[in-house]
C-alpha positions as CSV (number, residue, x, y, z in Angstrom):
1,M,82.7,144.3,91.6
2,L,81.2,140.8,91.3
3,Y,84.5,139.1,90.2
4,P,86.3,139.5,93.5
5,L,83.3,138.1,95.4
6,V,83.1,135.1,93.0
7,Y,86.7,134.0,93.0
8,G,87.2,134.8,96.7
9,L,84.2,132.8,97.8
10,L,85.1,130.0,95.4
11,F,88.6,129.7,96.8
12,A,87.3,129.8,100.3
13,G,84.6,127.3,99.6
14,V,86.9,124.8,98.0
15,A,89.4,125.2,100.8
16,L,86.7,124.5,103.4
17,R,85.3,121.6,101.4
18,F,88.5,119.7,100.8
19,F,90.4,120.7,104.0
20,P,87.8,120.7,106.8
21,A,90.4,120.0,109.5
22,A,92.2,123.2,108.8
23,G,89.0,125.1,108.9
24,I,88.8,128.9,108.3
25,W,92.5,129.4,108.5
26,I,93.2,127.8,105.1
27,A,90.2,129.7,103.6
28,L,91.6,133.1,104.7
29,P,93.6,133.9,101.6
30,G,90.5,133.6,99.5
31,L,88.4,135.6,101.9
32,L,90.9,138.3,102.4
33,A,91.4,138.7,98.7
34,I,87.8,140.1,98.4
35,P,88.2,143.3,100.4
36,V,91.8,143.9,99.2
37,D,90.7,143.6,95.5
38,L,87.7,145.9,96.1
39,I,89.8,148.5,97.9
40,E,92.3,148.4,95.1
41,G,89.6,149.0,92.6
42,V,88.3,152.0,94.5
43,V,91.8,153.4,94.7
44,Q,92.3,152.9,91.0
45,V,89.0,154.7,90.1
46,L,89.9,157.6,92.4
47,A,93.3,157.9,90.7
48,L,91.8,157.7,87.2
49,L,89.2,160.4,88.1
50,D,92.0,162.5,89.4
51,V,90.2,162.9,92.7
52,Q,92.9,161.5,95.0
53,D,96.3,160.2,94.4
54,F,96.8,157.0,96.4
55,V,99.7,155.6,94.4
56,D,101.4,154.6,97.7
57,A,98.4,152.6,98.7
58,K,98.1,151.0,95.3
59,A,101.8,150.0,95.5
60,V,100.9,147.9,98.6
61,L,97.4,146.7,97.6
62,T,98.3,145.3,94.2
63,P,101.0,142.8,95.4
64,T,98.9,141.9,98.4
65,K,96.0,141.1,96.2
66,S,98.2,139.1,93.8
67,F,99.7,137.1,96.7
68,L,96.3,136.4,98.2
69,F,94.8,135.4,94.8
70,I,97.7,133.1,94.0
71,A,97.6,131.5,97.5
72,G,93.9,130.9,97.3
73,F,94.3,129.5,93.8
74,L,97.0,127.1,94.9
75,I,95.0,126.0,97.9
76,S,92.1,125.3,95.6
77,L,94.3,123.4,93.2
78,A,95.7,121.3,96.0
79,G,92.1,120.6,97.2
80,W,91.0,119.4,93.7
81,A,94.2,117.4,93.3
82,K,93.5,115.7,96.7
83,W,89.9,114.9,95.6
84,L,91.1,113.5,92.3
85,Y,93.8,111.4,94.0
86,L,91.3,109.9,96.4
87,K,88.8,109.3,93.6
88,V,91.3,107.5,91.4
89,R,92.8,105.5,94.3
90,G,89.4,104.3,95.3
């Protein structure tokens, strides 16, 4: 439960810190990954408890979460690379 909040807010914060001109738009993948990951977890628990079968929802949520996670990670990586480049360049 805590992990999606941590990585989502980290990715969003890094994006906002290093790309302030793009604003919230570039932070969206990190922020959207939080609810998608939490919903996917609830669907997984319901499936494991045999309460409901949301296999179709899981088939959409898992790739969506992966895409948002990877996009947020790459944006963060680009932000840190930009910071390092500017730091080395002086």
